[in-house]
Each structure stands twice: as structure tokens, then as C-alpha cells.
N, C-alpha and C positions, 0 to 999 in steps of 0.2 A: 522638476518630473522627468521620470526616466524613458528614454526611448529603446522599446526592445526589437531586437532584428533577430533574424536567423541565419546560420552559417551559409555562406556563398551568396548567390544571387536569384536563386530559386523563387519563383512565384507562381508556380502553376498548381497549388494544392486546392483542393475542394474546401468548401466551407467547413465542415465538419472539422478539420484540423484547427481551425481558428478558433472556434467555439471551443474545444479542447484546449489549446493554447492559453486564451485567458483565464480558463478554470485551472490548468497547472500553475501557472503564476500565482492565480490566488491563494492555491492551496500550499504551495512550497516555496516561493521565493520572500526574501525577507521584507518586512514592512516598509513600505514606501508608495508613492505614486509612481504607476507605469501606464505607458500607453504605445499602442502599435498601430499602424494600419496596414489595409490588406484588399486586393481585389480578387475577384473570383469570375469564372464563365458564368453564364446563365443559371441564374439559382432563383427558387422560391425559399423564404425562409418564415416559418409560421410560428406563432407565440405558444409558449408552454402549454396554456390551456385553450386553445383553439381546436376546432372540429376541422380536421384536415379536408373530409368529403364535402363539406359546405363551403370553405372558405378558398379552395384551389379547384381550378379547373385541371384536374388531373390529365384528362385525354389530350387537352391542348399541350400540356408539359411534356406528354410523353411525345407526341409529333414533334414538337419544336426543341426536343432536347434539353430540356430544363430540368436540372436537378430540383428536389425537393428536401428540405430539412428543417426539423423541429428545434428550436432553442430552448434555452432552459429559463429565459425571462419571459415576462408577460408581453401584454400588446398586442398590436396586429398583424398581418401579413404584409411582407415587402418585396419585391423583386430587387436582384442585385445582378449587374453584369460588368464587365471590365471598363464602363465608364461611371461606375458607381464606387467611390470611395469608402471603404468601412473602417470606422473607428473603435478600438476596444481601450477602455479605461478601468483601471483596478485599482484601488487604494484603500488602505487599513481603517478607513471610517466606518461605523457601522449604523449610523444614522441615515438610512437609505433615503426617504424623502429630500433631505437638505443637499445631500450628495448629489442627487441627480438632479435638483434644481441648479446646482451650482455648475454642474457638468454641462448642461444645456447652455446657462447662461456664457460660459466660458467660450463655447463653440460660436455662438453668435458674437461674442465680444472679438473672437480671431476673425471673422468674416468682416466685422466694422473695420479692424485695422487695415483691411484691403479698400475700404471705401465702400463697402457693400453694405446697404442699409439693412441688416438682418436683426432679428429679433426673436428670443423664446415666445412659443404660442402654442395654446392647446395643452395637452397635459403631458406631451411629450416631443414636440416638433421644434424646429428653426424655420423662421420663415422670413420670405422676403418678397414685399409686396402682396403680404397676405396670402401667398402660397407656400406649401412646403419644398424646403430643399434639403431637411435632414430630419427624419424619424427616428427614436431613440428609445431604448428600452433598459431595464436593470433587473438585477436580482442580488440575492446576498448570500455569502456562505459565512462560516463561522468567523469572526472578527473582520470579514472584508465585504467590500462591495463591488459589484461590476457594473458597468454602464457602457453600453456599446451601440453605435448606430452608424446610420447611412450619409453620404454628402454626394447628392446628385449633381455630378459636374455635367454628365449628358444622361439622355436616356432613350431606351428603346419603347415608344409609346404602345407600339401593337403589343409588345410582350407584357408590360404590366396591364394593360386593358384586358387582355385575353387569358391571361394565366391566373388572376386573382378576380375571386368573384364574392365580393364583400355584402355584408348584410345592407340591403337598401335601404334601411332605416339610417345607416349613416350618411347616405347620398343625400336623401331627402332633409336631414339633419342639417346638412350643410348647403342646402338648396343648391347643388351641382348635380351634372348629370352623367360625370363619370370619375373616376378616379384620377385619370390622366389631365381633367381639367382643373386639380387642386394642387398639381405640383409645379415647380419650376425648376430649371438647371442652372447651377454656378456659371456655366460657361456664358450664360447671357450675360453677365454682369462683370467679368474680368477677362483680360486680353492674356492673362496667363494660359500656359497649355497645361494640362491636367497634371503632368509629370512636376512643373514648376510649382504648382499650386500645392500638390501634395508636399514636396520639399519644403515652401515657406510653412504649410501648418504644423509640421514635424517641429522646425527651427522656432517657431513661436511658441509652441505649446511645451516644448521640453528643454532641457538644459544637459542633458549627457547622454550616452548611449550605453546599451548594455547587450553583447550578443550573446544569444543562449547557446550553451555548450550541446555538442552532437548528443549526448547521452539525455539531455533533457528532451530534445526532439524525439528521439525514440520513445521517450516515457510519454510524451504528448502524443505520439502515434498511437500507443496503447489506450490511452484514455478516449481517443477519438472513436475507437469502435462502439462504444456505447450510443453514439448518434445513427448508426446505421442497424440499430435493433429496429423490426418491424414494429413489436409492440410499444417502443418510443415514439417512432414517426406517427403510427395510426391513432396511439391513445386508447384511451377507454370510453369511446363516445357511441355505444350501442344503444339503441332505442329503450327509453324507459317508459312505464307506465303513464307517467303525467308530464308536463312539460310547460314552461311559460319564459317568453324572451321580453327583455325590455332594456332600454338604454337610458342611462342617467348622465348628465353633465359632471364633468370631472371624474368620471370612473370608466365611462365606455359601454360597450355593449354585453351582456350576459345572458346566457340560457341556462336554465335550471332544469335536470332531467331527474325525476324523482321517482322512486318505487315506495309505494306504501305497503303496510302491513295492517290490515283494519283500516282505522281511519287517523294512524299516525306513522309519522315519517320513518322508512326504514334506511333508504340508500340516497345519497345525494351526490350529483356530477355536476360541477360547474363547467362551463365554456364559455369564451368569448375573448375580446380584445383588452380585456382589463390588467390591471398590474398589481400581481398579489404581493402581499406584505410577509409572507410565510410561504415556506416551500412547497406545501400540500394544501391548498386551501380549502377543497373538497372535503379532505380527511379531517381537519381540522373543524369545520364547521358540522359534518356529518357527528362527529363525536359528541358535539353538544346538542343536537337537534335530533338524533336517533329515539325513537318511541316517543316523543312529542306529538300530541293530537294536534290536527290542523284546524285548531280553533284560535281566534285571535289572542283570548286571554291567556293561554298556554302558549303560544308561539312568541308573543312579545315578551313574556318572563325568559324564556329559553334563549331567543336569539340577543336580547339585551346583555345577557350573561356571556354570551359568546364573544361579545365585542367585535361585530364585522369589521367596524373601522379598523381595526389593528389586524385585519386579515386581506383584506382588499382595499386598495387605494379608492378614496371617493364614495365607499359604501357605508351607510349606516343602518341602524337598527329597524328602523320605520321602513325603509326601502327594501329590506330583506324579507322583512314580515310580509308587507305588501306582496311581494313578488311571490313567494310560498302560498299565499293566500288567492292567488289568481292562476295557480297552475290548471291545466285542463288536460282531459285524457286524449292519449294519443295512440294511434295503432303501431304497436311496438316494432312491425316489420316494414314499417312505411319507408 
């Protein structure tokens, strides 16, 4: 595996640069396995399909000087600061599910090599003593897979607790009272300093180094601008006429916002911390379901043809059909 570095010793860039960097690598570098690590100042990162206004306490973030960015991978909301080491992994495998599973297993293996009893857990985590020390996400580009995630060496509990406002169903499902009670930090299990651990992880996971050329960095800076577009950050989550939220083991949480024409589905928007297996899951499902009457016999046929298990990880036709049949009217301006 190749360790990627940047020219000079700079490490003061914001998160959007590193998201663009992994995308640049996936689109332009020769086929190989690549990995790089990075740290950022106080930042909240929301998943591609999440609703910013319900997942993040934006007032608190503004007061605390916490930046907010949306990434292109699915999954949930995370907080990062300079005590949280971020990992980005890019490869030319296209079997996203197995690639992601292998990546989280590799990160757990790396921690075990230090004598830390770490194991993959849940949909996307690495656990120590049943608590999350690393959360990860993935997405794909043509011919490439990208996995990235956190490694909590230390943590600012106040920022995590106040900046992120998750669906309460997540907390009750895990029988806990707060986000902070579900996480742990690597510093509790090793005498290494953060810099020592970071160097060790790089040496364990990679066997050679490649420094990106200045022209590559300039191209990454141009790609970075897409992450600053307000329409990308806030997404398309305006109120719809009908809605339903549910949580499914192995999938995560999902909210369906639906517009009807008569008794048939017209528009469909999905949000939540699920992992999409295609780039635009809402659009793909809408293409199959637009014009379908909200009656079980019609929905079952259309949903089965759409193959939701190939669109969203952990979703199947029965769960999708049941969710659509459970939508309820909402106040569009609530």
C-alpha cells in the first residue's frame, strides 16, 4: 500500500481539501492501494444523505467555531478535531461491500498489533471494550472504492455532545443516554503519543511513499470548491407532503419524504445515516416508483423490480414497501 504525502510540512488545511484529495486520487492516480492520514481543527462531518438541520446543532457550532462539511459517503454524523486522526483509503477494487469489510478488519488488526483488543463492530465501526474508537464510511467512483474514517486518540466530549443531535431512536436502540457514552479513546489503551501512533499506523499499513506534486495539489484545491457550495452542504431536504422514519438493523436510520399526485408517488427523497451502494439512491428509487399507486400489490411489484438491496446497504423490498405504506401527512412548513 502506498502512503500519500503533501509537499512541505503543511497540515493546516480544512476538511474539504482532504475530501477532494481522496477523490482526486481515485480519479487520476494509477491503479494501486493508497492511504493517507490527516487531522483538522474542530469540524462536524455529515453523511451524504443526512439532513443537516436535524442532525447538527448549527447554533452551537457557530458559537464554538466548529466548521460543518458534507462528505460524499453515506453513514452518520461525526465530530473531528486535532485529537482525532482521520484515515483515507483508496483502491481499485469495485466490490464495495467486501472492500469496506476488509478495510475495517485491517484497522482492527493494526490496533491488535499494539496489544489493543480491537474488533470490527456494527455496520462500520472498530470497537474496544464494546465502545467505538473508529467510525468509517465508504463510497465508490467508476472503477474505484474509497473508505475513510476516524481514529479517536482523544476527544472533546462537550463538542461531540452539543454539536451532534442524532435521532433519539439510535440512542434507545443501543440502550445508552448519550453519544459520549458510546465511544472510547485510543489514548486509554496505549502509552504512545498521538504522533508516535500515527507514525506506527502508517508504517504498519503502507510499504512505500508518494509525495503529490504541486500541480496535483492545485488540482485538488480546484476540486475542493464543490464542498463549499451551499446547495451541496444543505442538500434537498425541504418538507414534503408525507413522511415516515424508521430504523433497521444492518441498515441504520432512514426518513422518506414523499410527494404524491393523486394516490400515486411523484417525488421521493431519502435521508439518514444509511450507506448507499449507488451515487443517487433517491433518484434511482424514484425512477422505479414514480407513478406507482400506494397500494401494497402495486408497491410490492415495483419495489421488488427496483432491487433496493442493491441501492442501499441492509435494505430489502419488504422493508421498503412497508415504509412507503406507513407514510403520514406532515405540515410542509413545519
